[in-house]
Residue, then its C-alpha position, 0 to 999 in steps of 0.5 A: m834662369s839661364g838659357f840651357a835651364e830655359l831651354m829644357h824647361s820651355p814646352l814649345s822646344g821639345p826636350v833636349s837630350p842630355r848627350k846634346l847639352r854635353r857637347l853645346r858645353e864641351d865644344g863651346s858651340g851651343t851659343n848661336e844654336l842656344y841662341h836660335e833655340k830661344n828665339e824659335v821658342k818665342r816666335m811660337r810663344k807669340g804665335m800662340r797667343f794670336f792665334i788664341l786671342a782670333a779665336l776669343v774674338a771670333a767666338a765674341l762676334a759670334g755670340t754678339a751676332a747670335v744674340a742680335q738675330q733673337p727676336a725682340p720679346a713684344p712688349t707687354k701693354v699696360i693694365g689699369f686695375m681697379t677694384d672696391f677690395d680696399v689695401k688692408d689686406d693681401a688681396v690687390g697683391i695677390c691679383k698683381a702677382v698673378m698678373d706678373g706671373i704671367a706677364p713678367g715686368v706687366r706695369i699695372i696702373d692702379i686707378t683705385h682700390q677703395s671704390e664703394p664695396y659693391n657699388i657699381a654704378m660709382g666704378a663705372r663712373l670712375l672707369a669711364g673717368s679714367a679710360p681716356y687717360f690711358p694708352k688706347d690698347a690699354i687693359f682694365v682689369v675691373v673687380i666690383d663684383p657683388g655676384v661673384g660666383s653667380t650666373r653673371k659671367a665673366i668677359i672681355a670687352k673691346s672698345r672702338v677705342g682700342q682698350y679692352f675691360v676685363l671684368p664681370d657683365n654686371g654694368l660696369l661698362t654701361l658709360v665706356q659702352d654710351r661713349d666709346r662703343i664697345v665693338e667685341a665681347r668675349e666670355i672667359v671660359n678657356p681654363a687656359w685663361m684662368i689661374g688654374p684647377g679648383i677656381s675659388s667661387t668667391f676670388h675672380g679676381r685673382d682666378i680669372f680677371s687677372p689672369s685674362g688681363a695678364h694674357l692681353a697684355r702679353g699678347d694673347d688673341i682675345a678670341d682664346a678666352g672663351p665664345s663671342v658675345d652680342v654685345t647688345t645683351l652686355v648688362r646695362l645700368d639704369l642711369k638717369t641723367a639730367t633733363v631740362d624742361e620749361s620749368g627748369l633743370h631736373g637732376q641726380v646726386i651720383g657720388t662724392d668726391g673722394p674724402f672732400g664731400n663734394l656732391v657730383l651731379n648727373v649735369p653735364a656743364e652744357t645742359f647747366a649752361q641751357l639754364g642761363y647761369k654766368l659766372g658770379d650768379l646766384v643759383p636757387v637750388t632744391l636739393a633732397r627737398k630743401n632749399y638753397t642759394i649757392p653762388f655759381v663760381k670757377t674754383f674754390s676760393d672764390v667764395p670765403v672758407g666754409k661757405e658754400l659754392f657751385f662749380i664746374d668740376s675737372r670731369g665738365r660736370l656741374s659740382l656742389a662743394i663747401d671751400q674746405g668743407n664737406f658738403a655730403a657730411t654738412y647736409k648729410v646728403g649723398e648718392g642718389a639725391e635729387l635737384t631741381i634748378p630753375r631757369k634763371 
């Protein structure tokens, strides 16, 4: 583009009249003047670019400062989730969706959803066994609730450890209460802590326990859930503990170990130790009115495949097993069976 045309089209130089252009062409005096005009245009363009760039930088800095001044959202607490729902339908997924809807991004750890249906004692054992491995401020949503829709209370309980338990008041807390002590309990009656109007009479896992657990996980105050409950009135299971007298130990089968069929006994290792048996000893036992002699060993491979053994399990209890077999199925023995072991 020629100097005259560039000057004519420059948005910053302003309009140049035709008379001025003719004079510049005719008298030849336009060279210097055009030179200065063009330089002025360049300077103005540079100034505008600098101004725009400075404005953009200032806006970016202001935005960064505004974001920095905003308080970070409080992290949600971990939820441990346990039910007897199984995973064959959508119940577990629905409960998790409810929790995430109230506390977005909440971390939910599945303890199990295959606790034996209606078996509150098993639920109590699994809950007490898993709680120590969770954070001190974890929330537990536990739904093993054969009395759903009845007069049983839906509660939140807090242990001395600092963990919260959202569950039916039906004995699920028995073993946690014995070990960790419950220091506070609330009945869940506040509709704001439930899923909304139209609470189902048969799905409190979705409508009451999951929403309440999520409210706790996001930091809401337990006092808002409902009135205080006297912790001494919480429902307790009548769980027997092994005893030792002059004749020996008297215990009971309290469950089986997953799919393996090992018998879980109500015999802590220290109680069994009172009988005087050592690793490698043969232990006589009467189980469900039948007599056996079974070696006390450290682990399964210490006996031949298919042979019985006594051992101390990972929870510190005396247990019975068959190496690579199923003791419960082989001998048709299950929860509630009684056993006696004489002193050595």
